[in-house]
C-alpha positions as CSV (number, residue, x, y, z in Angstrom):
1,X,-12.9,-91.4,45.6
2,X,-10.1,-89.4,46.3
3,X,-7.6,-89.6,49.5
4,X,-6.6,-86.2,51.5
5,X,-4.2,-84.2,49.1
6,X,-0.7,-84.3,50.4
7,X,0.7,-81.2,50.9
8,X,3.2,-80.2,48.5
9,X,6.8,-80.0,49.3
10,X,9.0,-76.6,50.2
11,X,9.8,-74.9,46.8
12,X,13.8,-76.2,48.1
13,X,12.9,-80.0,48.2
14,X,10.7,-79.8,45.2
15,X,14.0,-78.2,43.4
16,X,16.3,-81.0,44.6
17,X,14.1,-83.7,43.4
18,X,13.3,-81.6,39.8
19,X,17.3,-81.4,39.8
20,X,17.3,-85.4,40.3
21,X,15.0,-85.8,37.3
22,X,16.6,-83.0,35.2
23,X,19.9,-84.6,35.9
24,X,19.4,-88.1,34.8
25,X,17.4,-87.7,32.1
26,X,20.2,-85.6,30.9
27,X,22.2,-88.5,31.1
28,X,20.4,-91.2,29.4
29,X,19.7,-88.7,26.6
30,X,23.0,-87.7,26.4
31,X,23.5,-91.8,25.6
32,X,20.6,-92.1,23.8
33,X,21.5,-89.2,21.2
34,X,24.9,-89.7,20.6
35,X,24.0,-92.9,19.2
36,X,22.2,-91.1,16.8
37,X,24.8,-88.3,16.4
38,X,27.5,-91.4,15.8
39,X,25.1,-93.3,13.5
40,X,25.0,-90.0,11.3
41,X,28.4,-89.5,11.6
42,X,30.4,-92.3,11.9
43,X,29.2,-95.7,12.1
44,X,28.6,-96.3,8.4
45,X,31.9,-96.3,8.3
46,X,32.8,-98.4,11.3
47,X,30.1,-101.2,11.1
48,X,29.0,-101.1,7.7
49,X,32.3,-100.1,5.4
50,X,31.6,-102.4,2.6
51,X,28.3,-100.5,1.8
52,X,27.5,-97.3,-0.4
53,X,28.3,-94.2,1.7
54,X,24.4,-92.9,1.6
55,X,23.1,-96.7,2.3
56,X,26.0,-97.5,5.1
57,X,24.0,-94.7,6.4
58,X,20.9,-96.1,6.1
59,X,21.7,-99.1,7.7
60,X,23.3,-97.4,10.4
61,X,20.1,-95.3,10.9
62,X,18.3,-98.8,10.8
63,X,20.4,-99.9,14.1
64,X,19.7,-96.3,15.3
65,X,15.8,-97.4,14.9
66,X,16.1,-100.5,16.7
67,X,16.6,-98.4,20.0
68,X,13.0,-97.1,19.6
69,X,11.6,-100.9,18.9
70,X,12.7,-101.5,22.1
71,X,11.2,-98.5,24.2
72,X,7.4,-99.8,24.4
73,X,8.9,-103.0,25.5
74,X,10.6,-100.8,28.1
75,X,7.3,-98.8,28.8
76,X,5.4,-101.7,29.6
77,X,7.9,-103.6,32.0
78,X,9.0,-100.4,33.6
79,X,5.6,-98.9,33.9
80,X,4.3,-102.2,35.5
81,X,6.7,-102.0,38.1
82,X,6.7,-98.8,38.7
83,X,2.7,-98.5,39.4
84,X,3.3,-101.5,41.6
85,X,6.8,-100.5,43.5
86,X,7.3,-96.6,43.0
87,X,9.2,-94.8,40.9
88,X,12.4,-94.4,42.6
89,X,13.8,-97.7,41.9
90,X,12.3,-98.2,38.3
91,X,14.5,-94.6,37.8
92,X,17.2,-95.9,39.3
93,X,17.5,-99.1,36.9
94,X,17.3,-97.2,34.1
95,X,19.7,-95.0,34.7
96,X,22.0,-98.2,35.1
97,X,20.6,-100.3,32.1
98,X,21.5,-96.7,29.6
99,X,24.9,-95.7,31.1
100,X,26.3,-99.7,31.3
101,X,25.0,-99.9,27.1
102,X,26.3,-96.4,26.4
103,X,29.8,-97.6,28.1
104,X,30.1,-100.9,26.9
105,X,29.7,-99.3,22.9
106,X,33.0,-97.2,23.6
107,X,34.9,-100.6,24.3
108,X,33.0,-102.0,20.8
109,X,35.4,-103.7,18.4
110,X,34.7,-102.8,15.0
111,X,33.8,-104.6,11.3
112,X,37.3,-104.2,10.9
113,X,38.4,-106.8,13.7
114,X,35.8,-108.5,14.1
115,X,33.2,-108.7,11.0
116,X,29.7,-109.0,11.0
117,X,29.5,-109.4,14.7
118,X,30.5,-105.7,15.2
119,X,27.2,-104.4,13.9
120,X,25.1,-107.4,15.5
121,X,26.5,-106.1,18.8
122,X,25.9,-102.9,18.5
123,X,22.2,-103.5,17.3
124,X,22.5,-105.3,21.1
125,X,23.6,-103.1,23.0
126,X,21.3,-100.5,21.3
127,X,18.1,-102.4,22.2
128,X,19.1,-101.9,26.0
129,X,19.5,-98.7,25.4
130,X,15.8,-98.1,24.2
131,X,14.5,-100.4,26.5
132,X,15.9,-98.4,29.1
133,X,15.0,-95.2,28.1
134,X,11.9,-96.4,27.1
135,X,10.8,-96.7,30.9
136,X,13.1,-93.3,32.0
137,X,10.9,-91.1,30.7
138,X,6.9,-91.9,32.3
139,X,9.1,-92.0,35.5
140,X,10.8,-88.8,35.6
141,X,8.5,-86.5,34.2
142,X,5.9,-88.4,37.7
143,X,8.4,-88.0,40.3
144,X,8.2,-84.6,39.8
145,X,4.4,-84.1,38.5
146,X,3.5,-85.8,41.6
147,X,5.7,-83.8,44.1
148,X,4.1,-80.7,42.9
149,X,0.8,-78.7,43.1
150,X,-1.7,-78.2,40.0
151,X,-0.7,-74.4,39.8
152,X,2.9,-74.8,38.2
153,X,2.8,-78.2,37.6
154,X,3.3,-77.6,34.0
155,X,6.5,-75.1,35.0
156,X,8.0,-77.6,37.3
157,X,7.5,-80.9,35.1
158,X,8.7,-79.0,32.1
159,X,12.3,-79.5,34.0
160,X,12.7,-83.0,33.0
161,X,11.9,-82.5,29.6
162,X,14.9,-80.5,29.6
163,X,16.9,-83.2,29.8
164,X,16.8,-84.0,26.1
165,X,17.9,-80.5,24.3
166,X,20.6,-80.8,27.2
167,X,21.7,-84.4,26.5
168,X,21.5,-83.1,22.4
169,X,23.9,-80.2,23.8
170,X,26.0,-82.3,26.0
171,X,26.1,-85.3,23.0
172,X,27.0,-82.4,20.4
173,X,29.5,-80.9,22.0
174,X,31.5,-83.3,23.1
175,X,31.6,-84.7,19.5
176,X,32.1,-81.3,18.1
177,X,35.0,-80.8,20.1
178,X,36.2,-83.9,19.4
179,X,35.7,-83.5,15.6
180,X,37.4,-79.7,16.1
181,X,40.2,-81.4,18.0
182,X,41.2,-84.3,16.3
183,X,42.3,-85.2,12.7
184,X,39.3,-87.3,10.6
185,X,41.7,-90.3,10.9
186,X,42.2,-90.0,14.2
187,X,38.2,-89.8,14.9
188,X,37.4,-92.4,13.2
189,X,40.1,-95.0,14.7
190,X,39.7,-93.8,18.3
191,X,38.3,-90.3,19.0
192,X,34.9,-91.6,19.2
193,X,34.8,-93.9,21.5
194,X,35.7,-91.2,24.1
195,X,31.8,-89.9,24.0
196,X,30.8,-93.4,24.6
197,X,33.2,-94.2,27.6
198,X,32.4,-90.5,29.5
199,X,29.2,-92.1,30.1
200,X,30.6,-94.3,32.9
201,X,31.3,-91.1,34.8
202,X,27.8,-89.2,34.3
203,X,26.4,-92.5,35.5
204,X,28.0,-92.4,38.9
205,X,27.1,-88.4,39.1
206,X,23.4,-89.8,38.1
207,X,22.9,-92.4,40.8
208,X,24.3,-90.5,43.5
209,X,22.0,-87.8,42.9
210,X,18.9,-89.9,42.2
211,X,19.3,-92.4,45.1
212,X,19.1,-88.9,47.8
213,X,15.2,-88.0,46.5
214,X,12.0,-89.0,48.1
215,X,9.6,-91.2,46.3
216,X,6.5,-89.7,44.9
217,X,3.7,-88.8,48.0
218,X,0.9,-89.3,45.8
219,X,2.4,-92.6,44.8
220,X,2.6,-93.4,49.1
221,X,-1.2,-92.9,49.4
222,X,-2.2,-94.1,46.4
223,X,-0.5,-97.5,47.4
224,X,-1.7,-97.2,51.2
225,X,-5.2,-96.8,49.8
226,X,-4.8,-99.9,47.3
227,X,-3.6,-101.7,50.2
228,X,-6.5,-101.0,52.7
229,X,-9.0,-101.9,50.1
230,X,-7.2,-105.1,49.5
231,X,-7.4,-105.8,52.9
232,X,-10.9,-104.4,53.5
233,X,-12.7,-106.0,50.7
234,X,-9.7,-109.2,50.0
235,X,-9.5,-107.4,46.4
236,X,-7.1,-108.6,43.9
237,X,-5.4,-105.4,42.5
238,X,-5.6,-105.2,38.0
239,X,-2.4,-105.4,36.5
240,X,-1.7,-101.8,35.8
241,X,-1.3,-102.2,32.1
242,X,-5.2,-104.2,32.2
243,X,-6.4,-100.9,33.8
244,X,-5.0,-98.8,31.7
245,X,-6.5,-100.0,28.4
246,X,-9.5,-100.3,30.5
247,X,-10.3,-97.3,31.6
248,X,-8.1,-94.9,29.7
249,X,-7.5,-96.2,26.3
250,X,-9.1,-93.0,24.8
251,X,-6.2,-91.4,26.4
252,X,-3.9,-93.6,25.2
253,X,-4.6,-93.3,21.6
254,X,-4.5,-89.1,22.3
255,X,-0.7,-89.6,23.7
256,X,0.3,-91.6,20.9
257,X,-1.1,-89.2,18.1
258,X,0.0,-86.4,20.3
259,X,3.6,-87.7,20.0
260,X,3.6,-88.3,16.2
261,X,4.4,-84.4,15.2
262,X,6.9,-83.8,18.1
263,X,8.6,-87.2,17.5
264,X,9.0,-86.8,14.3
265,X,9.9,-83.3,13.7
266,X,12.7,-83.2,16.3
267,X,14.7,-86.2,14.8
268,X,14.5,-84.8,11.3
269,X,15.4,-81.5,12.8
270,X,18.4,-82.9,14.9
271,X,19.6,-86.2,13.7
272,X,18.8,-86.2,9.4
273,X,19.7,-82.5,9.4
274,X,23.3,-84.0,10.3
275,X,23.1,-86.0,7.0
276,X,21.0,-83.9,4.9
277,X,23.6,-80.4,5.5
278,X,26.7,-82.7,5.1
279,X,25.7,-84.6,2.2
280,X,23.1,-82.8,0.2
281,X,24.1,-79.1,0.6
282,X,27.6,-79.7,1.5
283,X,28.1,-78.3,4.9
284,X,31.0,-79.4,6.7
285,X,30.3,-82.1,9.9
286,X,31.4,-78.9,12.3
287,X,28.8,-76.6,10.9
288,X,26.0,-78.6,11.1
289,X,27.1,-79.9,14.4
290,X,27.9,-76.3,15.7
291,X,24.2,-75.4,14.1
292,X,22.7,-77.7,16.4
293,X,24.5,-77.5,19.2
294,X,23.5,-73.4,19.6
295,X,19.7,-74.2,18.7
296,X,19.8,-76.8,21.3
297,X,21.0,-74.4,23.8
298,X,17.9,-72.3,22.8
299,X,15.5,-75.0,23.2
300,X,16.7,-76.0,26.2
301,X,15.8,-72.4,27.3
302,X,12.7,-72.0,26.4
303,X,11.0,-75.5,27.4
304,X,10.3,-74.0,30.8
305,X,9.1,-70.8,29.4
306,X,6.7,-73.2,27.6
307,X,5.8,-75.3,29.9
308,X,4.9,-72.3,32.4
309,X,2.4,-70.7,30.1
310,X,0.5,-73.8,29.9
311,X,-0.1,-73.3,33.3
312,X,-1.5,-70.1,32.2
313,X,-3.6,-70.4,28.8
314,X,-3.8,-74.8,29.1
315,X,-2.0,-77.8,28.0
316,X,-3.7,-77.8,24.6
317,X,-3.3,-74.4,23.5
318,X,0.3,-74.2,23.9
319,X,0.7,-77.6,22.1
320,X,-1.4,-76.7,19.1
321,X,1.2,-73.8,18.6
322,X,3.9,-76.0,18.4
323,X,1.9,-78.6,16.5
324,X,1.0,-75.7,13.6
325,X,4.1,-74.2,14.1
326,X,6.2,-76.9,13.3
327,X,4.3,-78.3,10.0
328,X,3.6,-74.6,8.7
329,X,7.5,-74.3,9.1
330,X,9.0,-77.4,7.4
331,X,9.2,-76.0,3.8
332,X,11.2,-72.5,5.3
333,X,13.2,-74.9,6.9
334,X,14.6,-76.6,4.0
335,X,14.9,-73.5,1.9
336,X,17.1,-71.9,4.8
337,X,19.4,-74.9,4.7
338,X,19.7,-75.1,1.1
339,X,20.7,-71.4,0.9
340,X,24.3,-73.5,1.8
341,X,25.7,-71.1,5.0
342,X,25.9,-72.0,9.0
343,X,23.4,-68.5,9.6
344,X,20.9,-69.7,7.7
345,X,21.5,-73.1,8.9
346,X,21.2,-72.2,12.6
347,X,18.0,-70.1,11.8
348,X,16.5,-73.0,10.4
349,X,17.2,-75.4,13.4
350,X,16.7,-72.7,16.2
351,X,12.8,-71.7,15.0
352,X,12.5,-75.4,14.4
353,X,13.4,-76.5,18.0
354,X,11.7,-73.1,19.9
355,X,8.3,-74.7,18.0
356,X,9.3,-78.4,18.7
357,X,9.5,-76.8,22.7
358,X,5.7,-75.7,22.9
359,X,4.6,-79.5,22.2
360,X,7.2,-81.2,24.3
361,X,7.1,-78.6,27.4
362,X,3.5,-79.4,28.3
363,X,3.7,-82.7,27.5
364,X,5.3,-84.2,30.8
365,X,1.6,-82.5,32.9
366,X,-0.4,-83.3,30.0
367,X,0.4,-87.1,29.8
368,X,0.6,-86.9,33.8
369,X,-3.1,-85.7,34.3
370,X,-4.5,-88.1,31.9
371,X,-3.9,-91.4,34.1
372,X,-5.0,-92.7,37.4
373,X,-2.0,-92.4,40.2
374,X,-1.7,-96.2,40.1
375,X,-1.7,-96.4,36.4
376,X,-0.2,-93.1,35.5
377,X,3.1,-94.8,35.0
378,X,1.8,-97.5,32.5
379,X,-0.3,-94.9,30.9
380,X,2.1,-92.6,30.4
381,X,5.0,-94.8,29.4
382,X,2.8,-96.3,26.4
383,X,0.9,-93.7,25.1
384,X,5.2,-92.0,24.7
385,X,6.5,-94.8,23.8
386,X,4.8,-96.8,21.8
387,X,4.2,-93.7,19.4
388,X,8.0,-93.5,18.9
389,X,7.8,-96.6,17.1
390,X,5.8,-94.8,14.3
391,X,7.2,-91.8,15.0
392,X,10.6,-90.9,16.2
393,X,12.3,-94.7,15.3
394,X,11.8,-94.6,11.4
395,X,11.9,-90.7,11.4
396,X,15.7,-90.3,10.1
397,X,15.5,-93.7,7.9
398,X,12.6,-92.4,6.5
399,X,14.0,-89.2,5.7
400,X,17.1,-90.4,4.6
401,X,15.0,-92.7,2.1
402,X,13.3,-90.0,0.5
403,X,16.2,-88.3,0.1
404,X,18.0,-91.2,-1.5
405,X,15.0,-91.9,-4.0
406,X,14.0,-88.0,-5.1
407,X,17.0,-85.9,-4.0
408,X,15.1,-83.3,-2.8
409,X,13.4,-82.2,0.4
410,X,10.2,-81.7,-0.5
411,X,8.8,-85.2,0.1
412,X,10.6,-84.8,3.5
413,X,9.0,-81.7,4.4
414,X,5.5,-82.8,3.4
415,X,6.1,-86.1,5.5
416,X,6.7,-84.0,8.9
417,X,3.1,-81.7,7.7
418,X,1.3,-84.6,7.5
419,X,2.7,-86.0,11.0
420,X,1.7,-82.6,12.6
421,X,-1.7,-82.9,11.2
422,X,-2.1,-86.0,12.8
423,X,-1.4,-84.2,16.1
424,X,-3.8,-81.4,15.8
425,X,-6.4,-84.1,15.2
426,X,-5.3,-86.1,18.3
427,X,-5.1,-82.5,20.3
428,X,-8.5,-81.1,19.1
429,X,-10.0,-84.4,20.9
430,X,-8.2,-84.2,24.2
431,X,-9.7,-82.8,27.0
432,X,-7.9,-79.6,28.9
433,X,-6.2,-81.0,32.1
434,X,-4.4,-78.5,34.0
435,X,-6.5,-78.2,37.0
436,X,-6.4,-81.6,37.5
437,X,-5.5,-82.4,41.0
438,X,-3.0,-85.6,41.1
439,X,-3.6,-86.6,44.6
440,X,-6.7,-87.9,44.0
441,X,-6.5,-92.4,43.8
442,X,-9.1,-92.9,41.3
443,X,-11.2,-96.3,41.4
444,X,-13.8,-95.5,38.9
445,X,-12.2,-93.8,35.3
446,X,-15.5,-92.3,34.4
447,X,-15.8,-90.3,37.6
448,X,-11.9,-89.2,37.1
449,X,-12.9,-87.9,33.8
450,X,-16.1,-86.2,34.7
451,X,-13.7,-84.4,37.1
452,X,-11.6,-83.1,34.3
453,X,-14.4,-82.4,31.9
454,X,-15.4,-80.0,35.4
455,X,-12.1,-78.4,35.4
456,X,-11.8,-77.8,31.9
């Protein structure tokens, strides 16, 4: 059963909503990626100084992975309350949590000052970061998806996705500038703290923008309909998590499978590459950071183009282009890096991120269109974040361990190829969703599934 479709907002208002989501996700991803870059470059020395260099890097990436472990919990909590209370309130909370944790990392004492307490405090703050990011993604993409219409949803919903490369660009850019301006000893002593403390300023800007946008009209309509049903029939609405697992368990599994290649390839290309290029190939930190910096700018530019293409040919074909492409690129990727020069490194990372964008761009609209309105935040967040525990969380750790054990990139390439195959299977099992009307307020999941099939 559907409520009357809400009129799409004026394009100027939609652009403001997109800007609010994009700036918020950029700040949150800046905070999250800043940790990953620092884990690869300095945390092994500051928080695990008594370890062998490669073992120290492994321990540093282990604290990095801990943040992913908290993301499913964030997805559950934020998804539940986001489906009950609205998208906007939870997005403000996630921004405060992420920014506060990142700012606190910039104030942390190191191992040299407080000993074993330093990595414990670092890990605790990383958990807060992961919890916040687990709730951020679903709300940001839904706020845009539910404000627009089906015709250009892939394009507009892809803009919050550009927050990931924008955050990567900002984090890597700040670190690259600091490593260029400061000596290694100065950067290790105090310079690394500057990017984390900068998060406090960014959060103030992000809050000001996010508080200025309206709640999703689709959610408002769904909430009003649920209240009417409750009043008329004295029904108690099911918890969003229970409803998702009952009616949309297949979609949750598809979303998790779809994330495997996208998540693993991204962290291998952007985080692990800093370790591989510097320790295995012998390139400088500055060279590796600059390559990721430029490639992230290209990544930012191509995501809306892939999103627009998904509006024309569908979410599944574009997603498959990315999954097949990333798998096929892995061996050339490492061969180019092994050449040991900046040009080949830049080409390897840029092509990898362009192909990654074909998966990442349609993901926001694709996952939003899978779920009913009153369980959409929960469904999209659970599908996206539970997979991150098996995918993105251990990716740099597994890649570093494979490098330590085998001393070659071959098993790492095979690891990403295996993830690509899993994603291809998941997308092959999915239904096309691009024509779905998100203003529908479904009471019966099978009816919604039939509607999607009819549109496909």
